[in-house]
C-alpha positions as CSV (number, residue, x, y, z in Angstrom):
1,M,10.5,28.6,32.1
2,V,13.2,27.2,30.1
3,V,12.1,23.5,30.6
4,V,8.5,24.4,29.7
5,L,9.8,26.0,26.6
6,C,12.0,23.1,25.7
7,C,9.0,21.0,26.2
8,A,7.0,22.6,24.1
9,G,9.3,22.7,21.4
10,V,10.0,19.3,21.4
11,G,6.2,18.2,21.4
12,T,5.4,20.7,18.4
13,G,8.7,19.3,16.5
14,G,7.2,16.0,17.2
15,F,3.8,16.9,16.1
16,F,5.0,18.6,12.6
17,L,7.3,15.3,12.1
18,F,4.4,13.1,12.8
19,K,2.5,15.0,10.5
20,G,5.0,15.1,7.7
21,L,5.4,11.2,8.0
22,K,2.0,10.8,7.5
23,A,1.4,13.1,4.4
24,A,4.4,10.8,2.8
25,T,2.9,7.4,3.9
26,D,-0.7,8.0,3.6
27,P,-1.0,8.0,-0.2
28,A,0.9,5.0,-0.7
29,R,-1.4,3.0,2.2
30,Q,-4.4,4.6,0.3
31,A,-3.0,2.8,-3.1
32,A,-2.6,-0.4,-1.4
33,E,-6.1,-0.4,0.4
34,S,-8.0,0.4,-2.6
35,F,-6.1,-2.4,-4.3
36,V,-6.7,-4.9,-1.6
37,S,-10.6,-3.8,-1.2
38,D,-11.0,-4.0,-5.1
39,L,-10.0,-7.7,-4.6
40,E,-12.1,-8.1,-1.2
41,A,-14.9,-6.9,-3.2
42,G,-14.7,-9.6,-6.1
43,D,-13.5,-6.9,-8.6
44,A,-10.1,-8.2,-10.1
45,A,-10.7,-5.8,-13.1
46,A,-10.5,-2.6,-11.1
47,A,-7.7,-3.8,-9.1
48,Y,-5.9,-4.4,-12.2
49,E,-6.1,-1.0,-13.1
50,L,-4.2,0.0,-9.8
51,L,-1.2,-2.1,-11.4
52,C,2.3,-0.3,-12.5
53,T,3.0,-0.2,-16.0
54,D,5.6,-2.8,-15.7
55,T,3.1,-5.2,-14.2
56,R,0.6,-4.5,-16.4
57,R,3.0,-5.6,-19.3
58,S,3.6,-9.0,-17.5
59,F,-0.2,-9.7,-17.2
60,T,-3.0,-9.1,-19.3
61,K,-6.1,-8.2,-17.7
62,D,-7.8,-11.2,-18.4
63,A,-4.7,-13.2,-17.1
64,F,-4.6,-11.3,-14.3
65,V,-8.3,-11.9,-13.5
66,R,-7.9,-15.9,-13.9
67,G,-5.1,-15.8,-11.7
68,V,-6.7,-13.9,-9.0
69,A,-9.7,-15.9,-9.1
70,R,-7.3,-19.1,-8.7
71,Q,-6.5,-17.5,-5.3
72,P,-8.1,-17.8,-1.7
73,Q,-10.9,-15.0,-1.4
74,I,-9.7,-11.9,0.9
75,Q,-12.4,-11.6,3.5
76,S,-10.6,-8.5,5.4
77,H,-7.5,-7.0,5.7
78,K,-5.6,-4.6,8.3
79,V,-2.7,-2.6,7.7
80,N,0.5,-3.0,10.0
81,G,3.1,-0.8,8.4
82,V,3.8,1.5,5.5
83,N,7.7,2.4,4.1
84,V,8.2,4.8,1.7
85,S,11.8,6.1,0.3
86,T,13.1,7.8,-3.0
87,V,16.4,6.2,-4.2
88,N,18.0,8.1,-7.4
89,G,14.6,9.8,-8.1
90,R,12.4,7.0,-8.1
91,T,9.8,6.9,-5.4
92,S,8.6,3.7,-4.1
93,G,6.9,1.9,-1.1
94,T,5.7,-1.5,0.8
95,V,2.7,-1.5,2.7
96,S,2.7,-4.6,5.2
97,M,-0.8,-6.2,5.4
98,A,-2.4,-9.3,7.4
99,L,-5.2,-10.6,4.5
100,K,-7.7,-12.8,6.5
101,L,-8.6,-15.4,3.9
102,D,-11.7,-17.2,3.5
103,S,-10.0,-20.3,4.2
104,G,-9.6,-19.1,7.6
105,F,-5.6,-18.4,6.9
106,T,-3.7,-15.2,7.7
107,D,-1.4,-14.3,5.0
108,R,1.1,-11.7,6.0
109,R,1.5,-9.7,2.7
110,A,4.1,-6.9,1.6
111,I,2.6,-5.2,-1.1
112,P,4.9,-3.4,-3.3
113,L,4.1,0.1,-4.8
114,V,5.9,2.5,-7.2
115,K,5.2,6.5,-8.1
116,E,4.2,6.7,-11.5
117,D,3.1,10.0,-13.1
118,G,2.2,11.3,-9.4
119,A,-0.1,8.4,-8.6
120,W,1.0,5.4,-6.3
121,K,0.6,1.9,-8.3
122,V,0.9,-1.7,-6.9
123,C,3.9,-3.4,-8.7
124,G,5.4,-6.5,-8.8
125,Q,3.7,-10.0,-7.7
126,P,1.2,-8.3,-5.1
127,Y,-1.1,-11.0,-5.0
């Protein structure tokens, strides 16, 4: 009886741990996938709206759109991993993706994100 209760407790604890991790990482994953999906659809202007404040200060929308137009077109993507952390009150994350390009090459990319005003935004040099 003790073994059954122990195993049930471990299984239940594992379920809630998994559920908690998924709740912490899913919003970051969704933000990165929205960004990449906009690029796949050829809508760099929409992708620009998903950039963090610091990155938007570095690129005007027109410069971003022109820069993306010079890059190979993304045909499809696959999420390989999500990492989220909070350091000194700042929440950030990285979504690792494999981007299949129109050249046939697969680009392995880490999409950096930060949480700004409660929303996940793509930051840095994402593409």
